[in-house]
N, C-alpha and C positions, 0 to 999 in steps of 0.2 A: 648490128649497130644501125644499119640502114632502116630496118623496120622500126626501131625505137625512135629515130629522127622523124619518120613519117607519122608515127603515133603522137609525138609531142606537137608536131605542126598541126595535126587535125584538132587536137585539144585546144591549142591557142586560137586557131581560126574559129572554132565553135564558141569559145569564150567571147571573142570580139563580136561575133554575130549576135550572141545572146545579149551582150551589153547594149549594142545598137538597137536591138528590138525593144528592150525594156525602156530605153530613153528616146523612142521614136518621136513622141510629142515634143520633147525639148529640142531635138535635132530639127524637126520640121519648123518650129517657131524661130530657131536661130538662123536658118538659111531661107526662111520665108517661103517654104513649099506649101501649097494649098491655099485655101481661102480662110479668112478670119471667121471665127464663130465664138459663141458665148455658151459655156457649159454652166448650167444652173442646177443645183441640187436643192430640193425642197423637202423638208421634214414636215409631215402633217400630223395633226392630232384631232381630238374631238372636244368641243366645249362641253364641260360637265353639266352645265345648267340646262341647255336646250338641245344638245346633241349635234349642233351644227359643226361643220369642219373648220379648223383653224390651221394656220401656218405657224409652226413652232420655231422654225429656223430655216434660213436659206443662205446659200453661198454661191459666189460667182467665180468663174475662172475663164480667162481669155485663152482660147486655143486656136489651132489651125486645123482644118480638115481638108482632105483631098476630094471627098465626094461632094456632089451638088445636092442641095436640099429640095424637099417637096412638101406640100401641105399634108398634114396627117389626116387619116380617116377618123371620123367621129364614131366612137363607141361609148354610149352612155351607160352608166355614169362615168364622167371623165374629169380630169384636171387639165386645163388648157392654158396656153400662154401665147400672147401676141405682143410684139415689141414695136414701139413707135419711137421716132426721134424728135426730141424737143417739145412736142405738144401732143395731147390726147386726140386732137383733131387731125393730126397728120396721118398720111397713109401708112399702113404697116410696112416695116422694113425687113421683117423676117418672115419665113414661112410659118404657117399655123402649126404649132406643136401641141400635141395632146397625147395623153396616156390614160388607160383605164384606171379608175379610182374606186376603191371599195368603201362605201359609206360606213362610217362608224369605226374605222380602223386607223391605227397609227402606222404610217408608212413613210418611206423615203422614195422620192421620184427624182431621176436625173434626166434632164433635157439637154440636147445639143441644139442650140438655136442658130440656124444658118441664115445668112443674109441674102436677100434677093439680088439679082444681077445689077439692078439699078442703084444699089446702095453699097458703099464701102465705108465702114466706120473710120472716123479720124480721131486722133487724140483730143480729148476734151468734149466729145459728143455726149450729150445727156440722153441715155436710153431709158424709156419709160416702159416697164413691163406690166401688162395687165394679166393677172392670174385669176382664173375663174374655176370654181367647182360647179359642175353641172350635174344635176340629179338625173335619175332614171327617166323622168317624164320631160326632161329638157329644160327645166327651170334652173336658174342660178341659185345655188344654196349659199355661196360665199364668193366675194369678189375682193381682191386685194390689188394694190398698185405698189410696185417697187421701182426704185430708181438706181441706175448704174452709170457711172462716168467712165467712158472708154479710155483706157490708158495707152 
């Protein structure tokens, strides 16, 4: 009977740890552990007429992260993002985010945009995201601007 009780206790504890692990993002945001960040998922495609890249869809999600961000290393061709607050002339408020991009393919890219130490987003802040597709020779093949209001 004692072995059975230990077995049941181990199963219950494992289940609780599993549930906590799966819901870690929700738990972190509830008790405000970590730093605020913006998760951006971009779906890309190709313009049929001239072969230039296009953004077919993007979604935003406010999250919290425990790690500190850094600027990304540039590897051309790439898709990159820089975020500013309230004005295109303002200084960047996030670290430079970039990922390799394959020209001519439909892909999905997920970016975690972490804020610099000098900036903490407040409810109602209008974030301006500059999204750039940079070709193999370093020229911009496409540039888009997106807006997000911090909740």
